[in-house]
N, C-alpha and C positions, 0 to 999 in steps of 0.2 A: 888319707884322703884331704884334699885341702879345702877351707872356708874361706869367705872373704872376711877375712877381718880386716877392718878399719882400723891403722895406725892412730892413734887417739894422743901419742905425745906429741906430736907437732901441731895438731889443733891447736888453740887456743882454750884457755878453759872460758866459760860463761865470765867468769869477772874480767874477763880482759874483753874490751869492746874495741879498742881504736889501736892503730898500724902504725907507726910512724919510722919512716925507713923499714928498716928490720927487727924494731924492737915491739914489740905489744904494750901497748899503755892500762894503766887499770882511772880507774875516776881519778884518784886523788893522783896519781904521777900527771893524768894530764892537766890533773888543773896546773899543776905545781909548773909545768912544762907551761902552760898559755902563760900564768903570770908571771913567768921569768923571758918567758919572749915580749909581751906587753911591754914588761919594766925596760928591757930594753931598748921599744924602737922608743916611747918617752925619753929615754935619756940619749938618745941619736934626736929627736927630733928638737931637745929644748935646749943639749947643749952643746951638739958636733953642728949641726946642721943652721949655717945662718942664718938662711930667706927658706920659707915654707912654700912653693912656687903653687898656685892654686889654679885650677885649671880657668885657659882664657877665653874669657867670654866672645859670642858671635856677634859685632858692631853691628850699624847701621849698612856697611858698605858704601862704595864709592858712589855719590851722584850721577843722577845719567840725564837729568833735567827735563825727563816728562815734563813736572810744572809751567819750566818755562819756555816749553814749546806753548804748552795748552796756553801760556798769556796772548804769546806773541800771536796767536793764531784767533783768540778772539779781539786782538786792539785792532782799530779802522785800516790803520796801512804796514800791520803784519811786524811793525816794531817800537818796543820796549823806550822806555824816558831813561836818561839817568841823566845827573848833573853832574859837574867837572868842577872841582874849587881851582878858578887860576891858579894861583900860586904854590896853592901844596900837592896837586896835580893829583885828586883825588876823588872819587866815587863820593858824591854828596848827597842828602835828600832821599827819600821813600826807593827807588829804583834800586838805590844801593847794593844791598844783598842780593840782589838778581844778576847786576852786572857780574858782579864778585862772585858769585857761583857761573856765569858762563864762559865770565872771563876761564876762567881755570880748567874748564871742561875744554873750551879751545885751544890751550896751553897745552893742557892731555894732549887733546888728539892730533896734533900739530911737531911739536919742539921733542926731542929725545931727553928721555929724563935720565942719561948719565952724563947731564952737560952739568957742568958747578958754577957759573958763571953765564949773567943774560949777553953779555958781550961774545960769548963764544956761541950763540945763534945765526945760524945761515943767519942773514941780509933774508931772502928769498922768502925764508921760515916765517921772520918776523912781519914782513909785508903779508902775507900771510893770514896771519893772527890778527893784524890789522885789516885788512877787508870784512873776513868774517864776523869783528864786531862791528865797522860799518854797516856791514849788511842788517843785522841783527837787534840797533840798536841806534835811537836817535839822541842820541850827543852834544849836551846845549852845558854852557860855561855859564858859572853864578859870579857875577860882580858885583861887590859889595860897594857903596856908596858908601868912603870916610869921613866926607866933608863935615855932615849932618852932625 
C-alpha cells in the first residue's frame, strides 16, 4: 500500500532560511556573504569608479514669459521701457532683465537652434526678431554728458 510520504531530504532544514541561487544559506553564511558583497561595493565605489553620479535634480525649466505678458498688459501703451547704452549697445536700467528674458524667448521661437553663428541666421528671421522686439518694447538711448 502506497503512503503519501513527503521527501524531506529536498527541503531545507529549519536553520536554513534563505536561498541564494540554488544554495541554501544559514544565518552565519548569509552574514558572511552580505559582508563580502558590501566590501566589494565599497571597494568599487572608492577605488574603481572615478565619479559617483547622483540622480539629476529637476530644474525650473524654460521660461514662458508669463510675468512679462502681465507687465505688458498692465502698462499704459502695452510696451515695456528699456534703455540701450549708445556705445556698448547693451540694455541698461531697470528694464534690463525683462528685455534680456524676452529677447531670449523671441530668438528661441524664431531662430533655428542648430545655427552656430548669428551671421548664418537668415535676414528674414532677423527682421522678424527685430519687429517683435519693437512691438514689445519702447527702446530709448542713454546719452552721457562727458563735458561735466
